[in-house]
Each structure stands twice: as structure tokens, then as C-alpha cells.
C-alpha positions in Angstrom: 32.3 184.2 91.4 31.4 183.2 87.9 31.6 179.5 87.2 30.6 177.1 84.5 28.9 173.9 85.8 30.3 171.7 83.1 33.9 173.2 83.0 36.5 170.7 84.2 38.7 173.4 85.8 35.7 175.1 87.5 34.9 171.6 88.9 38.4 171.3 90.2 38.2 174.8 91.8 35.0 173.8 93.5 36.5 170.6 94.8 34.2 168.3 92.7 37.1 166.7 90.8 40.2 165.6 92.5 43.5 167.2 91.7 46.9 167.6 93.2 46.8 171.2 94.3 50.2 172.9 94.7 49.1 176.5 95.3 45.9 178.4 96.0 45.0 181.9 97.1 41.8 184.0 96.8 42.1 184.3 93.1 44.1 181.4 91.7 44.3 177.6 92.1 47.2 175.6 90.7 47.4 171.8 90.3 49.6 169.2 88.7 48.8 168.6 85.0 47.4 165.1 84.4 49.3 164.8 81.1 52.7 166.4 82.0 54.9 167.7 79.2 57.9 168.2 81.5 59.1 166.7 84.8 57.3 169.6 86.6 54.1 170.7 85.0 51.5 172.7 86.9 48.4 174.5 85.6 47.3 177.8 87.1 43.6 178.8 86.8 41.6 181.7 88.0 38.8 180.8 90.4 36.4 182.8 88.1 35.5 181.1 84.8 37.0 183.0 81.8 37.0 180.9 78.7 40.1 182.2 76.8 42.7 184.9 76.9 40.5 186.8 74.4 37.8 187.0 77.1 40.0 188.6 79.8 38.5 191.9 80.8 40.8 192.6 83.8 44.5 192.5 82.8 45.4 192.0 86.5 44.0 188.4 86.1 46.9 187.4 83.8 49.3 189.1 86.2 48.0 187.1 89.1 48.4 183.8 87.2 52.0 184.8 86.2 52.9 185.9 89.7 51.6 182.7 91.2 53.6 180.7 88.7 56.8 182.6 89.5 56.2 182.0 93.2 55.8 178.3 92.7 58.8 178.1 90.4 60.9 179.8 93.0 59.5 177.6 95.8 60.4 174.5 93.8 63.9 175.8 92.9 63.3 176.4 89.2 63.7 180.2 89.3 67.5 180.1 88.8 67.5 177.2 86.3 64.7 178.4 84.2 61.1 177.4 83.3 58.5 178.1 80.7 55.0 179.6 81.0 52.4 179.2 78.3 48.8 180.3 77.8 47.2 178.5 74.9 44.3 180.2 73.2 41.6 178.5 71.2 41.9 175.2 69.4 44.6 176.1 66.9 46.6 177.5 69.8 46.4 174.2 71.6 43.7 175.0 74.2 41.7 172.0 75.1 39.9 173.2 78.3 38.1 176.4 77.7 38.9 178.1 81.1 42.0 180.3 80.8 45.0 178.7 82.3 48.7 179.2 82.5 51.1 176.2 82.2 54.3 176.2 84.3 56.8 173.7 82.8 60.2 173.0 84.4 62.8 170.4 85.0 64.2 170.0 81.5 65.7 172.2 78.8 63.2 173.8 76.4 63.9 174.7 72.8 62.7 177.4 70.5 60.5 177.4 68.5 58.1 175.1 70.4 56.4 172.3 68.6 
């Protein structure tokens, strides 16, 4: 497993930084966002360190993140009401932690275009 010693999300995956984990499997860990932008806001990260969407070499990785998010949304009852998933890429795209991650936001109505 590729990790980055200084990466916050790698440290959460390794258990060095506390997080409220809501899902985990062999490939993905998901935890509550510390600065939620919706009543339900969870971040899904791969266990392997991949800095951005631009660095993904295995497209199955993104599918695993999305599938895990859909499963958690269903478990929490948001699948019928609706939810938003977001992958921010690089600074202008809003990425602040450079370990690819998918946001699951739910519990309120979202508008388009986003801000």
C-alpha cells in the first residue's frame, strides 16, 4: 500500500489521527468531514495514497469510492431523497488535502450551479 507519511488522510487511514469512521473495506475508508457543508457530510478516501484525480491510474478506484458512497447513502436513507457526490481536483477546484477523496453530502436540498 502506497502512503505518504505527512498526508492527513493517510494518517487517518493508518489510525494515527482520530476520525469518526462510518465505512471501511479493503480499499476505502470513509469518515465524517470535520467542516461539514451539509447535515450529512462524509469523505471517502482510498487506502492507497493518490494525490488527485489526475493521478488515478486504475479507473476502478473511482468506482470503488462511488460505490461505497452510494452504499452509505442508502444505509442512511438518502438514496431516495437524493445526495451529492463531489471530487475536487487541485487548488482551483477546491481540493485542500492532496489525497483523492469523494465527498458525500446529504440532508438538505442542493442547487445548481454550485458555488
